[in-house]
C-alpha positions as CSV (number, residue, x, y, z in Angstrom):
1,M,0.0,0.0,0.0
2,V,1.3,3.4,-1.0
3,I,0.8,6.0,1.7
4,P,0.3,9.6,0.5
5,E,2.5,12.4,1.8
6,Y,1.1,14.3,4.8
7,S,1.6,18.0,5.0
8,R,0.7,20.5,7.7
9,S,-2.2,21.9,5.6
10,S,-3.6,18.5,4.5
11,D,-3.5,17.1,8.1
12,I,-5.4,20.1,9.5
13,S,-7.8,19.9,6.6
14,R,-8.4,16.2,7.3
15,V,-9.0,16.9,10.9
16,N,-11.5,19.6,10.1
17,T,-13.4,17.5,7.6
18,V,-13.5,14.2,9.5
19,K,-13.8,15.4,13.1
20,N,-15.8,18.5,12.7
21,N,-17.8,17.9,9.5
22,G,-16.5,21.0,7.9
23,A,-17.1,23.3,10.9
24,E,-16.5,26.9,10.0
25,R,-14.4,29.2,12.1
26,R,-16.3,30.8,14.9
27,P,-17.2,34.5,14.6
28,R,-16.0,37.0,17.2
29,G,-18.2,37.6,20.2
30,R,-19.7,35.4,22.8
31,P,-18.3,31.8,22.7
32,R,-20.8,29.3,21.2
33,S,-21.5,25.9,22.8
34,F,-19.7,22.9,21.3
35,D,-19.4,19.2,21.7
36,R,-16.5,18.7,24.0
37,E,-15.8,15.1,23.0
38,E,-15.7,16.0,19.3
39,A,-13.5,19.0,20.0
40,L,-11.1,16.9,22.0
41,A,-10.9,14.3,19.2
42,A,-10.1,17.0,16.7
43,A,-7.4,18.4,19.1
44,A,-5.9,14.9,19.4
45,H,-5.7,14.5,15.7
46,T,-4.1,17.9,15.4
47,F,-1.4,17.2,18.0
48,W,-0.9,13.8,16.4
49,A,-0.4,15.3,13.0
50,L,1.7,18.4,14.0
51,G,3.3,17.5,17.4
52,Y,2.9,19.5,20.6
53,E,5.1,22.5,19.6
54,G,4.0,22.4,16.0
55,A,0.3,22.7,16.7
56,S,-0.5,26.4,17.3
57,I,-3.5,27.7,19.1
58,T,-4.8,28.8,15.7
59,D,-4.3,25.3,14.3
60,L,-6.2,23.8,17.3
61,T,-9.1,26.2,17.4
62,E,-9.6,25.9,13.6
63,A,-9.6,22.1,13.8
64,M,-11.9,22.1,16.9
65,G,-14.3,24.7,15.5
66,I,-14.1,27.0,18.6
67,T,-12.5,30.3,19.7
68,P,-9.3,30.6,21.7
69,Q,-11.5,31.9,24.6
70,S,-13.6,28.7,24.5
71,L,-10.5,26.5,24.4
72,Y,-9.0,28.1,27.5
73,A,-12.4,28.1,29.3
74,A,-12.9,24.4,28.6
75,F,-9.4,23.1,28.9
76,G,-7.4,25.6,30.8
77,S,-4.2,25.7,28.7
78,K,-2.6,24.1,25.6
79,A,-0.7,21.8,27.9
80,E,-3.8,20.6,29.7
81,L,-5.6,20.1,26.3
82,H,-2.6,18.0,25.2
83,R,-2.9,15.9,28.3
84,E,-6.6,15.3,27.7
85,A,-5.9,14.6,24.1
86,L,-3.4,11.8,25.1
87,I,-6.1,10.3,27.3
88,W,-8.5,10.4,24.4
89,Y,-5.9,8.8,22.1
90,R,-5.1,6.0,24.6
91,G,-8.8,5.3,25.1
92,H,-9.9,5.4,21.5
93,V,-6.8,4.4,19.4
94,G,-4.4,2.5,21.7
95,A,-6.8,0.7,24.0
96,F,-6.5,-2.7,22.3
97,G,-2.8,-3.1,23.3
98,P,-3.4,-3.5,27.1
99,Q,-6.5,-5.6,26.4
100,I,-4.7,-8.1,24.2
101,L,-1.8,-8.4,26.7
102,A,-4.2,-9.1,29.5
103,Q,-6.5,-11.5,27.6
104,E,-4.2,-13.5,25.3
105,A,-2.8,-16.5,27.1
106,D,0.2,-17.1,24.8
107,V,2.7,-14.2,25.1
108,V,4.2,-14.6,21.7
109,R,0.7,-14.6,20.1
110,A,-0.2,-11.5,22.2
111,F,2.7,-9.5,21.0
112,E,2.2,-10.8,17.4
113,R,-1.3,-9.5,17.4
114,I,-0.3,-6.1,18.9
115,L,2.7,-5.5,16.6
116,L,0.8,-6.5,13.4
117,A,-2.2,-4.3,14.5
118,W,0.2,-1.3,15.0
119,A,1.8,-2.0,11.7
120,D,-1.6,-1.6,10.0
121,Q,-2.7,1.3,12.1
122,Y,0.4,3.4,11.8
123,A,0.1,3.5,8.0
124,R,-3.6,4.1,7.7
125,K,-4.7,6.9,5.4
126,E,-7.6,8.3,7.6
127,H,-5.4,9.6,10.3
128,P,-1.8,10.9,10.8
129,R,0.8,8.3,10.5
130,G,2.7,6.7,13.3
131,C,1.9,6.8,17.0
132,M,0.9,9.9,18.9
133,I,2.8,8.8,22.0
134,S,5.8,6.7,20.9
135,T,7.7,9.5,19.2
136,A,6.1,12.6,20.7
137,V,7.9,15.5,22.3
138,L,11.3,13.9,22.2
139,R,13.0,17.3,21.9
140,C,11.3,20.6,23.1
141,A,11.9,24.1,24.3
142,S,12.7,24.3,28.0
143,E,9.3,25.8,28.9
144,N,7.6,22.6,27.5
145,R,9.7,20.2,29.5
146,P,6.8,19.2,31.8
147,V,4.9,18.2,28.6
148,A,7.8,16.1,27.4
149,E,8.2,14.5,30.8
150,H,4.6,13.5,30.9
151,V,4.7,11.8,27.5
152,S,8.0,10.1,28.5
153,S,6.2,8.7,31.6
154,L,3.5,7.2,29.3
155,R,6.2,5.5,27.2
156,L,7.9,4.2,30.4
157,G,4.5,2.9,31.5
158,A,4.2,1.0,28.3
159,L,7.6,-0.6,28.8
160,A,6.6,-1.6,32.4
161,M,3.4,-3.2,31.0
162,F,5.5,-5.1,28.4
163,R,7.9,-6.3,31.1
164,E,5.1,-7.3,33.4
165,R,3.5,-9.4,30.7
166,L,6.9,-11.1,29.9
167,E,7.5,-11.8,33.6
168,R,4.1,-13.4,33.8
169,A,5.0,-15.5,30.8
170,V,8.1,-16.7,32.6
171,R,6.1,-17.6,35.7
172,E,3.6,-19.5,33.7
173,G,6.3,-21.4,31.8
174,N,5.5,-19.7,28.5
175,L,9.1,-18.2,28.3
176,K,12.4,-19.6,29.4
177,P,13.3,-19.0,33.1
178,D,16.5,-17.1,32.2
179,T,14.8,-14.6,29.8
180,D,16.0,-11.1,30.3
181,T,12.6,-9.6,30.5
182,A,13.8,-6.0,31.1
183,A,16.0,-6.1,27.9
184,L,13.3,-7.9,25.9
185,A,10.7,-5.3,26.9
186,R,13.0,-2.5,25.8
187,F,13.6,-4.3,22.5
188,L,9.9,-4.5,21.9
189,G,9.5,-0.8,22.9
190,A,12.3,0.2,20.5
191,L,10.5,-1.8,17.8
192,V,7.3,0.1,18.3
193,Q,9.0,3.4,18.3
194,G,11.0,2.5,15.2
195,M,7.8,1.5,13.4
196,S,6.2,4.8,14.3
197,V,9.2,6.7,12.9
198,Q,9.3,4.7,9.7
199,A,5.5,5.1,9.2
200,Q,6.0,8.9,9.4
201,D,8.7,8.6,6.8
202,G,6.3,6.8,4.4
203,A,6.6,3.1,5.2
204,S,3.6,1.0,4.1
205,S,1.7,-1.3,6.4
206,E,3.3,-4.3,4.6
207,E,6.7,-2.9,5.2
208,L,6.0,-2.3,8.9
209,A,4.5,-5.8,9.2
210,G,7.8,-7.1,7.9
211,I,9.6,-5.4,10.8
212,A,7.0,-6.7,13.3
213,R,7.5,-10.3,12.1
214,L,11.2,-10.1,12.7
215,G,10.5,-8.9,16.2
216,I,8.1,-11.7,16.7
217,A,10.6,-14.2,15.5
218,Q,13.1,-12.9,18.0
219,L,10.6,-13.3,20.8
220,E,9.8,-16.8,19.6
221,R,13.4,-17.8,20.5
222,Y,12.6,-17.4,24.2
223,R,9.7,-19.7,24.1
224,T,10.0,-22.8,26.3
């Protein structure tokens, strides 16, 4: 599958069209009521497409179909809006990962399902490529350091979740007793981040699936 190039303007246009049904910019004057969930979804797609520092208040309000006054009244600040957008993303886009790890009895099969699902998702046309969290806010201005630290904590949480699932597999006899679960968890995390970067550089879902299968083959080596 060939993935079209994303640009700043096309990403924002897509957000406006898909999430706000072509909502027009609000006129000056008293803020008008809006659907908070729809506005948050539009903000999440905008941050996903442009990054935290790349998404201006103008970008966000145009995508959300609200005024800056309404944005600050509803969310408090750009940083708080970003925090809520991450919660939206994890609940609506990334929720399947923890569910699969918890429900799938075979650890190799669990990570196979997750990695192949991400390979498909990261390259889809209907939303920005890659992962909103895996490669977000890696470098930033000093005033945005708290935002970067929060996103980093989410990535570290994912690594902890991976390691916990691998350790469970060792206890259950699904993986070898001497498996270095910490290193293996970081390997899988690096795989996810690398797939996200390559998706943003234009890799297709088939190409990303090839990377995922190599990772799965590596994990298979630790099976009892």
